[in-house]
N, C-alpha and C positions, 0 to 999 in steps of 0.2 A: 503494500500500500505505499501511496505516494500523498507527502503533505507539505504543500506548498504555503503555507500560511505565514510562515516565517522566515520563507525564501527571500534573499535580497540580490538584485540585480547589480552586479559591480561594475562590471564593463563589457563595452559592446563596439564591434567592427561591423560597417556596414559596407559592402562592394557593388558592383553591377555586373550582373553575369549576362551577356548576349549570347545570341544563339550562333555558334560556331560552324553549323552546317549551313547557316543562311549568311554569312559574310559577317555576323554582327562582332564587335569587340568586347573585351572584358577591361572593366574598368575598376582600377583598384586605390582605394584611398589612402591617405597618407598619416592622417590620424583617428584616434579613438573618437566615437559620437559622445558629444557633451551630455553629462546625465547631471547636470547640476539643477535644473528646473524639476521638481520633485512632484509635479504632474505629471509632466511629459514621462518621467522615470518610471510612474505608477502605471502609466496606460501601457507603455511597453513592456512591464513585467507582467500584466493581467494578459496581452497580448501574446506573451512569449508562454506562459506557463499555464492557464487555465485549460486549454484544450487537449493537455499532455497526461494527467494522470490515469485518465481511464484506455490512453492509447496501448498498442500489441508492445509486447516485448519482445527484444531480439539482441543479438550479441553480433560484435564484429567478427568477421571471418576471412580466411585466405584459402584457398584449394592447396598451396603449399607451405606457407607459413604465415600466422598469425601475425608475427612482427612485420610481413610485407604489407598489410592493410593501411594504405596511407592515413586514410582521416583516422584510426585508431591510433595511428603513431602520432599525428599532431595533436591527438586529444590529449595523449600521455605527455608530451611536452607541455601543454597548456597547464594540466593538474599539477605538473612539478614547478612551474615557473610562471602564475597567473598574469604577472606583468609583462610577459611577452607574447601577449594574446593577439596584437594587432599584426605582430611577424607571421606567426602560425595561421592566423586567418587569413592572410594573403596566399598562402600555401594552400589551404583549404579551398579558396575562390578558384586558385589555377586547376586545380585537380577538378572542380565541378565543371569549369568550362571545357577542360577537356572531355570529359563524360558527355556535354552537351552535343552531341554529333547528330541528333535526329531532327528534321525540319520541322516536326509540330509541337517540340518542346518550347516554351514559352520564355522569354526573357524575362528578368527582374532582378531584384535587388536579394543578395545574400546577406544575414545577418549571423554574425559568429557572436554569442553573449557568454558571458560567465557569471556564475551565480554559487551564493554561498547559503547555507542554513536550510537547505530540502530536506526533508524526514522521509527516509525509506528503510523498511526493516528494521525499525527502532534503532536506526543509527542517523546521525546529522550529517550530511555530505555534500560534497560540490558537485557542480553539474555544469556540463559545457551544452549551450543550446545552438543548433543549425538551423536556421530557416531561411524559406525562400518566397517572396513575395511576387507575385505574379498576375493578379487581377487587380485593377484599379476601379474605382467607383467614384462616379461625379457626384459631387455635395454642394449645397449651396451655403454660402457664409453671409449673414447678417450684419452689418454695420448701421449703428445711430449715429447721425452726424447733424447737429443743428435742428433737431427735433425732426430728422427725417430720416429714413430708413434706403439703406442701399445694399441690392442683393450683388454677390459677386461668385461666379462659376468657378470650379477647383476642381482638382483630382486629387485622390488619394486613397490609403488602404484603410478598412473599416477594423477598427480596433477590437475585434472579437476571436477570432480564429485565422494565423496564418496559413498560406496556400500548401505548403511544403513543413514541417518540421519534425525534427528529432532533439530528443534531450539526453544527453549520454552522462549516467551516474556514475560517480566514482567508486562502483561496486564490481564485485567479480571481475577485476581487471585480467587476470590469469585466462579467464572463459571469452574476452573479449569485452569486459565491462559490460553493464546494463542499459540498453538503449529502447527508448520508445519513439515510435516512429507514427506519423500520420501524413496523408497526401490527399486533401479533399479535391485537386484540381482534376485528376487524371485516373481514369477507371479501366482505359484500355493497355495496349502496349507500352505505350509510352511511361505509365504509370511505375513499370519495372525499373526505369533508369535511376530513378532517385533512391530507390531500397536496395535495389541489386547490384545497379554499375557504380554508381556513385559511392554510397555508402559501404557496399557489401555485405549486407548482413544476413543473419539466419535466424529461424525462429528458436526463442530461447527455449529451455526445457522448464516451462514454468506451469503455473495452474490454468492460465488463461488459454495457451494452445493445447493444452493436455484435454480442458473441457472442450473447446473448439473443434479439436480434430476428431474428438468421440462423437459428439453431436453430429458431426458432418457425415463421418462413416454411418452411424444408425441411422440416417436421414437416407443417404443412398442405399442402404439395405432396404428399408421399408418400402421406397420409391421403384428402386430398379429391380431388386433380387426376389422379395417376396410374391410378387404377381406371378412369377415363372415357377414357382414351387409350390404355391399353397392356393387354393382357390380362397380370394378375399376381395370383398366389395371396397369401393373407394372410401365409403364410411369408416369400413373397419380399418384400411389404411391410415384415415385421419386419426382414428382413435388411437392406434399404435404410437404415431408422432406426439399427440396432447398426453399420452402416459407418460413419454419420457421426458418432455417439457417439464410436467409436474413433478417427476422426480429431482429432475436438476435443480429446479427451484427451492424445493423443500428440503435439500439436503445439502450439507456444507461438505460432505466427505462422499466422494464414490466409491462403491466396491461392486466389482464386476457380478459378482454372485447374486448380491441384494437386487441388483439392477435387472437380472435376467429374470431373478423370480418374479419380481415386481410387474415389470412392465412386460415382458416376453410371454413368461409363464408356460406355456406348453412346450414339453420336452422337446419335439421336432423341430419347433421352430427355433428355439434355442441351440439345438446342435447345429442346426442351417447357419443361425447368424455367429455362431464361433468361427465355421468354415468360412464365410464371407469376411470376418474379419481379420483372419491370418490372410486371405488371398488380399484383402485391400491393404493390409499394411507390407506385406511382400512389392505388390506391385509399385508401391509409392517409398518404400524403403524408410518406414518408420516403424515406432512401436507403440504399443497402449499397455500402459501399468494396469496392475489389477485393482489397485486403490492410487487415487489422488485426491487432492482439494480441489473443490469446484469454484470456478470464479464466477460472480455474479454478473460481471461486465459482459465475460462469454456467453453466458447463458441468454443475457438479454439481446445481444446482436444474433446468434444463431435462431431465437426464437421468432425473429421478424422475418425469418425465409422459411419457418416451417410453416407449411399451407394450412390452413385449418378449413378452406371454402370448398365447398361442393358445386362445381359449376354444372348447370342445368340446361343444355342448348344456351340460347342468348336470352332467355327470358328469366332465369332466377340464380341467384348467389347465396347458398344455404351456408353460414358459419357454424360450425360445429364444435364446441369447446368441452362437453361435458360426455354425458351418459350415452353410449351409442346404442343402447337397448331402447331409446325413446323415438328412433326413427327405423321405420320399416320400409323397405323396397318392395315392389310389387309391378306385376304387368296386367295391363286392362286390354284384353282379347278385342273387346269390341272396337276400341279406339286405336289399338295398334299401337300403343305409346306404354312406354314404362312411368312409375310412379312412385312417390315416397309418401310415407304416412308420419306426420309427426306429433307426437303428442307433447301437452305442456300445460300448468297451470294456470299461469296469468299472461296476459298480452299487454305489452308496454308500448 
């Protein structure tokens, strides 16, 4: 758990990263940003930190040697000597510029920040933030002069959440530090350049990824595998998904045996699920633990993609959240159509 309440922004360097593939340039600053104005400093600190405590956790890595990961190397230098932030931020900026070689990657400002006073895993730690602002918004500034009001149009960034962000915590140094990452602007192939090409990260072995991976695997089993092995209706599939979400929401610790008995229940289905889990893990070179702590953030994120909607032609959407025994499927031979019968006590 990350607590940012007592964190302090100590230093900040900002550079401009053009798109190298489009012939744009890299512009490097010669001085740190002036943080003497408290209101600006407070806005920047909120902008940099507020979106990251719930971000996914990763570690720096390199296929040959962790020491060859450039960003991790510069982060280590900053942790050792924070007063050299500007010099190492220039190296980070150059590294990002070299990685910006796809035409669809937006240009923008790169911000490298140094923080003290974050709390993580009961420790007070230093942290380095690396952010990129790409999307500018139009806004109006109102000025009053001699009892008349004037509007001025300008362009800037919204002080809520940065477009791309990573926060490097001074934890787990030997494993490549703990790194929290978000990317709000790209969802396609370009999204991988920030996390994979520039930062070179891989998922940390933590509760978030353990929960997320298991829920993703289970959803895949229910949607793709079960219909080919067992006679199940769409309602029964939705019920299996709902049961799993309820299990993860009400428990703090995951137990494979408990999950199988409570959610899957039928021995033949449990056996089928175990085979699928092994095949799924082997194909993706991952592993699933018998027990792990459940991440509430991961459950909320995965719950959004668990479909509990029964779509009937283009006329009806039925949301199923509870007892599947209160909905029955039938067939009307006279009309030549299927139907569902739904039982309820109150209509709201």
